[in-house]
C-alpha positions as CSV (number, residue, x, y, z in Angstrom):
1,M,20.7,-16.8,1.9
2,I,17.5,-17.5,0.0
3,Q,16.8,-16.2,-3.5
4,G,13.6,-14.1,-3.6
5,M,11.5,-15.4,-6.6
6,R,9.8,-12.2,-7.6
7,E,12.5,-9.7,-6.8
8,G,15.4,-11.8,-8.0
9,K,17.3,-10.7,-4.9
10,T,19.0,-12.7,-2.2
11,I,17.4,-12.3,1.3
12,S,18.6,-13.6,4.6
13,L,16.8,-16.2,6.7
14,A,16.2,-13.6,9.3
15,D,14.3,-11.5,6.7
16,V,12.3,-14.5,5.7
17,L,11.4,-15.2,9.4
18,E,10.5,-11.5,10.0
19,R,8.2,-11.5,6.9
20,A,6.5,-14.7,8.2
21,K,6.0,-13.1,11.6
22,L,4.4,-10.0,10.0
23,K,2.2,-12.1,7.7
24,A,0.7,-13.8,10.7
25,T,-0.6,-10.4,11.9
26,L,-2.2,-9.4,8.6
27,K,-5.9,-9.7,8.0
28,P,-7.1,-10.7,4.5
29,V,-9.7,-8.5,2.9
30,T,-11.6,-8.6,-0.4
31,L,-12.1,-5.5,-2.5
32,R,-13.8,-5.1,-5.8
33,L,-11.8,-2.8,-8.1
34,P,-12.3,-1.7,-11.7
35,G,-10.6,-4.1,-14.0
36,G,-10.0,-4.2,-17.7
37,D,-7.6,-2.1,-19.7
38,G,-7.0,1.2,-18.0
39,G,-8.8,0.0,-14.8
40,D,-7.3,0.4,-11.3
41,I,-6.0,-3.2,-11.3
42,A,-4.2,-2.8,-14.6
43,T,-2.8,0.5,-13.6
44,A,-1.6,-0.9,-10.3
45,R,0.0,-3.9,-12.0
46,R,1.9,-1.6,-14.5
47,L,3.1,0.8,-11.8
48,A,4.1,-2.1,-9.5
49,E,6.0,-3.8,-12.2
50,E,8.0,-0.6,-12.8
51,K,8.9,-0.7,-9.1
52,G,9.7,-4.4,-9.2
53,I,7.1,-5.3,-6.6
54,G,3.8,-7.2,-6.7
55,Y,0.6,-5.2,-7.5
56,Q,-1.1,-6.3,-4.2
57,T,1.9,-5.1,-2.2
58,Y,1.9,-1.8,-4.2
59,I,-1.8,-1.3,-3.5
60,K,-1.2,-2.0,0.2
61,I,1.6,0.6,0.3
62,L,-0.6,3.2,-1.4
63,L,-3.4,2.5,1.0
64,H,-1.1,2.8,4.1
65,E,0.4,6.0,2.9
66,S,-3.0,7.5,2.1
67,L,-4.4,6.6,5.5
68,R,-1.4,8.0,7.3
69,S,-1.7,11.2,5.3
70,E,-5.4,11.6,6.0
71,V,-4.9,11.0,9.8
72,A,-2.2,13.7,9.7
73,R,-4.5,16.1,7.8
74,Q,-7.3,15.6,10.3
75,A,-4.9,16.2,13.2
76,R,-3.8,19.5,11.7
77,A,-7.4,20.5,11.0
78,S,-8.4,19.8,14.6
79,R,-5.6,22.0,16.0
80,K,-7.0,25.1,14.1
């Protein structure tokens, strides 16, 4: 077992290999977001810390959920 640095949790070698495989399929992007106190990045950092995850991971989760929700909303609208 390997100790996850950020999470402080133990993860298996299989999990590490699975994460590495997934990472190879990801495409890096650059976004400009409002910074400073009360900005989007500060808010994401605070909320992510409460969940025990990194802020970039948290933003990625939010984006994924929002896109999935929008696709579903458009599908429902097109059926009307």
